[in-house]
N, C-alpha and C positions, 0 to 999 in steps of 0.2 A: 451551219446553215445548209450545207449540201445534204446532210442527213435529214434535216427537217423537210427540205424540198423533196427528197425521195419519198418520205413517209406521206406527205400531203399530196404528192403527185402534182405539184405545181412547180414548174421550172420556166423561167426564173422566178424567184419570190418577188412579190411587189414590195414597194418601199414601205407601205403601212404595215404589211405582215412582218417585215424585218424589224421595224420599230417595236411591234408587239412582242416578238420573240426576244429581242434584247432587253426589254423591260421585264419580262418574266424571268430571264436569266439573272438580271441584276437583283430582283427581289429574292430569288432562290439563294444567291450567294450571300446577300445581306442577312437573310434568315439563318443560314448555316453558320455564318460568323457570329451572329448574336447568340445562337445556342451554344457554340463553342466557348464564347466568352462567359456566358452564364454558368456553364459547366465548370470552367476554371475557377470562377468566383465561388461557386458552391464548395468546390474542393478546398479552396483557400480558407473559407470561413469554417468549414468542418474541421480542418487542421487547427485553426486558431481556437475553436471551442475545445478540442481535445487537449491542446496545450494549456488553456486556462483552467481546465478541470484538473490538471496535474498538480496544481498548487494546493497544498494542505492549508489548514487553519493556521492562524498566527500562533506562535509559541505561547504556552500558558503563562510563562514568567516574563512576557515582553514588557508589561507595565513596569515591573520591578527593574528590569534591565535598563529601560529608558531613564528611569528616575535616578539610577546610580551611575550610568555611564554615558548618557546622551545629554541630559540637562544637568549642567554642572553648578547650577545656582537654584536655590529654592526661595520660599517666601516665609517670613515670620509675621504673623498678624498681631498687631499691638492693640491692647485695650486703651481706653481713655485714662488720663492721669487721675490718680487718687492719692492725695497727700504726697505728691512729688514722685510717686512710683506707678508703674504700670506692669501688666502681665503680657508676656509674649508666648505665642503658640507656633512652633515650627511645623510646617506642612510636609517636611521631609521625614522627620522621625516621630512627629506627634508629641514631642515633649513640651511641657509648659515650664516657664521660669519667670522670675521677677527681673525687671529692668528699671534703671533710674531714668530721670527725665532727660538725660543727655541723648538718649536714643529717640530719634524722631522718624516719622513716616517719610519715606523717600531716600533715607540713608542706607548704607550697606555695611555688612559686617559678617561675623562668623557665629553660627549657632553654638551656644555653650554646651549643648547636650550631645550633638553628633559631629560638630566641627565642619559642617558644610557651609560654603559661602551662601549668604542669604541677602535678600533685600527686605527692608522693613516697610510694612503697609498697615494702615489703620484698618481695624476690623469693621469699620463703618463704610468701607469702600463698596460702592454699589456694583461695579463691574468686576468680573473675575479677571485675574491676571493670566494672560494667554501667551505662551511661547511656542515656537514652531521649529521643527528640525526635519531632517531626512535621514532614513536608515535603510541599509541593505540587509535583507534577511536571506541567507543561503539555505537551500534544501538539497537533499539527495533522494531522488525518486526513480526507482527502477534503473539505477545505475546512471542516471542523467542528472547533471548539475543544473539547478534552477536558482536564479537570483531575482529576488522580489524587492523592488525599490518602492518605499512607502513614505508618504508625508505623515509626520507625527505632530499632533497638536495636543499640548498639555494645558489644561485650564485649572487654575487654582482659585477657589472661592472660599470666603470665610464661612460660608454656610455648610461646606463639606469638610469631612474629616480627612480625606485623602485627595490628591490630585485626580482629575478625570482625563483619560486619554482617548484620542480619536485617531484612527488609522485610515488612510486612503492611498491605495496603490496608484502609482503614476508611470511605472516602467517595469517591464518584465524581460528577462533573458533566459533562454533555455538552450543549453549546450548538449547536443546528442552525438553519439558515435555512429557513423554511417559509413560502411565499407572501409573501416579502418581509419577514417578521417573524421575530424570534429566539425560539426556544423552548428552555428549559433543563430537561433531565431530571436527576434526582438519585437516587442510590442510596446506601444506608447499610448497612454490615455490622453486623448485629444479633446479639447473643448471647442466645439463648433459654434458658429453664430446662432443666435436665437435660442440660447439655453439648451442646445443639444450637445451630447458628448458620447464618446465610445472608444473602444480599443481600435487602434490603427496599426497594421503590421508595417514595420520598417524593413529596409534592406538587410539581408542576412549579414551578421557580423557587426551590426550597429551596437553601440554601447551607450550607457546612460550618460546624459549630458550634464548631470549634477554630481557634485561631490557629496558623499553621505557618510554617516557613521555606519559601523558594521556590527551586526549581532554575532557575537563570538562564542556563544555557549555550545553550538553544535559544529564548530569548525573541525575538530579532530575527527568526528564521524564522517564528514564530507570529504575533507582533503587529506586525512591521515594525520598521525602525530607529527610528521615532518613533510612539509610541502616544499619541494625544491630546496631541501636542506635547511629550512627555517621552520620555526614553530609559529604558525599564523596566530593561534589563539593568544599566546603569551605576548607577541609583538603588537597585537591590536587591542588587547584587553583594556589598557589605560589610554586609549586614543582620546585626545582632548580637542580635536577639530576634525571636520569631515575629510574624507579621502576618496580618490577615484579607485574603488576596489577592483573593478574589472581590469583597469590598467595595471594595478599592482600585481594581479595574478599573471598577466601576460609578461610583464617586465621580469618577474622572478623566474619565469621559464626561459626567457630569451636574452636577458642582459645580466652578465655577471656582476656588474657594479650595483645592480638593484639588490642582490643578495647581501652584498657588503654593507650597503646603507641600512638595510632592514636589520641586520644583526647589530649595527651600531645603535639601534633604537630610533631610526629616522624613517618610518614607513611612508610618510607623506612625500619625502624627497625621493624614495624608491619608486613610488607610483608616478611621479612627475618626470622621470627620465624619459626622454623622447627617443633616444637611440643609443647604441653601444658606442663607447669611446675607447678605441683601441689604445693600449699602452697606459691608460689612466686608471690607477688603482688606489692612489692615496687620497686621504680625506681632504687635504688642502687643495689637491688638484681637482677633485670633484665639486667642492663647494666654493672654493676661492677664498676661504677664511682659515685662520689658524685653528688647530684642534683644541685650543684652550676654550673655544666657544661651544664645544660639544655638549657640556652639561645643560646650557640654556637652550640649545637647539633641541635636545631631547625633551626638555620640560615643555617648551612651547610648540613643538612639532612645526617649526617654521617652514614656510614655503620658499622656493628658490628665489622669487622676487624679493622677499623680505631679507634673505641672506645676502643678496646683492647690496643691500644698504650697509651691511657690516663690511663687505669688501670695499665699498666706496668710501667708508669713513677713514679719515687720515689719522684718527686717534682711536684708542681702545674704547669700545662702547660698553658701559657697565651693564650687567645682567638685568638690573631693574629697569633700565631705559629700554632695552630690547623687549622685555616682558610687557611694558606698556605699549610698545609699538604693535606687537602681535595681538594684544587685547583689542585693538581698534578694528582688526579684520578689514584692512583697507584693500580695495581692489587693485588690479594691475596698473591702471592709469594713475591712481592716487600715489602708489608706491614710486612710480617713475617721476611724478611731480616732487615727491619728497626727496628723491635722489638729486634732482636738479637744485633744490633748495639747499641741500647739504654742501654745495659748492660755496655757499656764503656763510653758513652757520652749522654748528654741530648738532647731531641728531637729538641729544638730550635737551639742549636749549630750545630747539624747534618745538619739541613736544610740550615742554613746560610753557613756552610762550603762547602757542596756539590754544592750549587748555585755558590760559588766562583770558583769551580773547573770545571765548564762547559765551558772549553776552546775548547774542541774537539767536534766532532759530536756525542759523546756518549749520549745515552738517560739517563734520571734520574735513570731508573731501572738498567742500566749497571753500572752507578757510584755507586749505592748502593751495588751491588755485589762486585765491586772492593774495596770499602771501607771496607766492612765486611771481605773480604779475608785479606786485609792489617792489620786490627786490630787483627784478629786471629793469623796471623804470628808474629806480634809484641809481643803478649802475650806469644806465644810459645818460642820466643827468649829471654824472661825474661826482656823485656823493662818495664820502669816505666810508667804504664798506667794512671797515674795521671798528667803527664806533658803535657802541651798544645802542645809542639813541637812534641811529639809522637802521641797524639790524632789527631792533625790537621796539618800534614806536608804541607809545602808550595806547593810541587808538588806531588800529590797523586800517579800518574802513575809511576813516577820515583822512589819514595820511595817504592812502591809496588814491582816493578821489582827488586830493590836492596835487599829487604828482601827475596824475592823468591830465588834469587841467594844465599844469605847467608844460607837459609834453605837447599837448594840443596847441598851446600858445606858441611854443617854439616852432612847431611844424607850420603853423599859420604864418608866423613871421618869415620863415624861410620861403614859403610859397609866395607870399606877398612881394618878396624882393626879386623873384624871378622875372616877372613881367617888366617892371621898371628897368632892370638891367638889360633885358632883351631889347627894350625900346631904345635905351641909350646906345646899345651896340648896333642899332639900325634895323630893328624889326619892321618899322613902318617907313623905311628909306624911300619906298616908291609911292607912298600914300599921298593923296591930295583930297581936297574937300569935294564931296559929291552930294548934290542936293537939287531939288526942284521946288516949285511953289508949295507942294504938298508934303514931300518926304525928304529925309536926309539920312546919311550914314554916319554913325557914331563909332569911333574906334575905342574899344575898352582899354583902360589905362592901369587898372589894379585887379588883384584877385577878388576884392570885394565887389567890383563891378559885375563879375560873373555870378557871384553868390546872390547879389541883390536882383539881378535879372531873372535868375531861376526862381527866387522866392516870389517876385512880383508877378511873373507870368506862369507860375506853377508848372515848370518843366525842369528838365534835368541838366540844363547848361551849367549849373553851378557845381556839378561834380568834377572831380579832379581830372578826369580824362580829357574833357574839352579844354580845360585850362592848359594842361601839359602840351597837347597838340598845337594849341594856338601859339604858345611861347616858342615852339620849334619853327613856326612859320609855314607849316605844310598844309594843315587843315585849320583854317582860321575862322574865328567867330566875330560877327559884326552885328551891331544893333541898328534896326530900322526904326526911326522915330518920326513923328510928325514935325514938320519944320517949325511951327509956332511953339511946340513943346518938346525941345530936344532932350530934356531930362526925364521925361516920363516914358517908361518901358512900354513898347507896343508890339514889335515883332523882332524875332531873332533868326539869324541865318548862319549856317556853317558852310564855308566855301573851300573846295579843294583847289589850292593855289597852284598845284602842279598841272592839273588837267583843265583848270579854268571852268569849273561847273559848280552848280549849287548842290550840296549834299543834303541839306535840310533847310526848311524855311517854315516856321510855325509862329502862331500867335499864342494866346492864353490857353493853357492845358493842351498844347500840341494840336490846336485847331488849324485848319488850312487858312491861307491868306487870300485876300481878293486878287483879281487878275491884275489890277494896276500896281499892287505891291510886288507881285512876281515880276512884272515887266520892268519896274524900277530896279529891282535887285539884279535882274539879268543884265540890265544896262550898266550897273555898277561893276559886275564881274567882267564884262567886256572892257570897260574903261580901266579896271585894275590890271588886266593883262597888257593893255597898251602901255600903261605907265611903267610897268615892270620891264617891258621890252625896251622902251625908250631910255630908261635909266641905265640898263645894261649896255646899250649901244653908246650912250654918252660917257659911261664910266670906263 
């Protein structure tokens, strides 16, 4: 301001000139900041474009790799029956063969030509059979490691000779060497509202949020024949379920136990290790189960949460049972529910029983929750939890609803007994009749009185909280009725008996009350305080 005053030859500056100067300075600073921000954004997007241009085309054999190593089940299209026989055409190997009438659409089996697990469908099916998966494709470009995470969709149609594949990238990682240190850039394909989408840069070091399969054909060229003393290609070639590949790479570099598990043929477990465990090097210490389970863990590539079920089992779990469990691909919460169920019943019996109960459209996770609730209710009702008829009822849903109704009835009976007992113990020891020509006070006698009052007047006095506080005698509920009609609900009040004041006073749907009703209720509160004081003095 002194410099401006000197240049203009005006001293001191008037108030309006000072305001104009401050406004010009504010605009200049805002424009400078905006240009700086735009320059930074331009640099950011230019860097992102350079990074996106680094990714080459998809591998030429990606379709074949996905068919053989990502999608482990194909389709056999069936012709219509002709003299008790039909033709089948495998969409994996293209082979044709004769089948008898026992093979029906919707069933599953093995292709007799290529030995791949298949599902049988009628060739008259109108819609193609669509399956989806995620795959990570690594590259090495200019000495920098690129990880491309792609959504893969396979569509199999009876009109096509081979499956059709569609690829859509959803996450990109670029690891570069800068000043002797590694720096990892991350980009995420984001779907914005109103059908907009685009690449969005995440914080450096961010990793893919989804487990994926891994394209293994070029791993030796990128990571060498031995990466951290392990052969990545050999260990991931037969991967039967998705894996967190970025985590696996980091764990192999930083956690010795990850190398040990990977060499045992358990890459999924190696990727899931969260931290190094000093002094723990044995298989049983790392997994919590006997090494006798190693063959089935290799076959299923079981996750840590699934292995915990083996550890929680009191008896040996057959390989076939554990194979069925892993085939369900249950999430973390469902596996925890299964573990709580195993306190009542063995894992194999639980799986067989729940499969027999899949009559409705409920998912397996829904059935697990229903079964766990049923078992908990049966135990609380004192049922014999060793009897098969209790552990595995013929109709789970019906028995669940029956026990829920029994528990509700028990709870209601218990609640109904609280108020009569409290009255018998002197809840209304101070109470007297209070009425005038127009209104009177009614003292509730049972739990049903609260419920009926709430239903009739469409408010919440029937909830458990009001009832519980009333039984304690601290915040009590009373009914205000017309003297000629003492049984017809009209108004409800809640009174703080310690402070001697009205907490609530409402009519239908929590509407306010007339002035004469409030005056009558206030008179009752004052009288109740006098009665309580007089009874204490007399007692």
